[in-house]
C-alpha positions as CSV (number, residue, x, y, z in Angstrom):
1,M,-5.6,-2.5,11.7
2,T,-5.3,-5.9,10.2
3,S,-8.8,-6.7,11.6
4,S,-10.2,-3.7,9.8
5,H,-8.5,-4.9,6.6
6,A,-10.2,-8.2,7.0
7,R,-13.6,-6.5,7.6
8,M,-13.2,-4.4,4.4
9,T,-12.5,-7.5,2.3
10,E,-15.4,-9.5,3.9
11,T,-18.0,-6.7,3.9
12,F,-17.1,-4.7,0.8
13,D,-15.1,-7.2,-1.3
14,A,-12.4,-4.5,-1.2
15,E,-9.3,-5.1,-3.3
16,H,-7.2,-2.5,-1.6
17,T,-7.2,0.4,0.8
18,A,-5.2,3.7,0.3
19,L,-3.8,6.5,2.5
20,H,-1.4,9.3,2.4
21,V,1.7,9.8,4.6
22,R,3.8,12.9,4.9
23,K,7.3,12.2,3.5
24,S,8.7,13.6,6.8
25,N,6.7,11.3,9.0
26,H,9.2,8.5,9.3
27,A,7.3,6.7,12.1
28,A,4.1,6.4,10.1
29,F,6.0,5.4,7.0
30,H,7.7,2.7,8.9
31,L,4.5,1.5,10.4
32,Y,2.7,1.2,7.1
33,S,5.5,0.1,4.9
34,Q,7.3,-2.4,7.1
35,T,4.7,-3.6,9.7
36,L,1.5,-3.4,7.7
37,K,3.1,-4.0,4.2
38,Y,1.6,-1.1,2.3
39,D,3.3,-0.2,-1.0
40,I,4.1,3.3,-2.4
41,N,1.8,3.7,-5.3
42,D,2.9,7.3,-6.1
43,I,4.3,10.5,-4.6
44,E,1.9,13.4,-4.4
45,K,3.9,16.6,-4.9
46,G,2.7,19.4,-2.6
47,Y,-0.2,17.3,-1.3
48,Y,-0.3,19.1,2.1
49,A,-1.3,22.8,2.6
50,D,2.3,23.7,3.7
51,G,3.6,22.2,0.4
52,E,5.0,19.0,1.8
53,D,4.9,15.9,-0.5
54,A,3.0,12.8,0.5
55,Y,3.4,9.1,-0.2
56,D,0.3,7.7,-1.8
57,M,0.3,4.3,-0.2
58,R,-1.9,1.2,-0.8
59,K,-2.4,-2.1,0.8
60,Y,-3.6,-4.7,-1.7
61,F,-5.8,-7.6,-0.4
62,K,-6.0,-9.4,-3.7
63,N,-4.8,-8.8,-7.3
64,R,-1.7,-7.0,-6.3
65,P,-0.3,-5.2,-9.3
66,D,2.8,-6.7,-10.8
67,K,4.8,-3.5,-10.1
68,F,4.7,-4.3,-6.4
69,L,5.6,-8.0,-6.6
70,S,9.0,-9.3,-5.6
71,E,11.0,-11.3,-8.1
72,E,9.9,-14.5,-6.1
73,E,6.3,-13.6,-6.4
74,R,6.6,-12.8,-10.1
75,A,8.1,-16.2,-10.7
76,E,5.4,-18.0,-8.7
77,K,2.7,-16.0,-10.7
78,A,4.4,-16.9,-14.0
79,A,4.6,-20.6,-13.0
80,K,0.8,-20.7,-12.4
81,M,0.0,-19.4,-15.9
């Protein structure tokens, strides 16, 4: 997966990639949030045909929005300005 992220950046100059994960899919949520460091961008109510909600998740390669930055990352960013 990280190889495909690198190819997206190199080939398409991608800033991020996005996907949806069922709220009940704990294994997928753990993979994307903990292992691959995706952020929850939003929750899509009733996204799936059975009415289940989905996490709208994004992995930012560059220009990560401030709302996803840790306190330490915010401080580093502020020091550079």
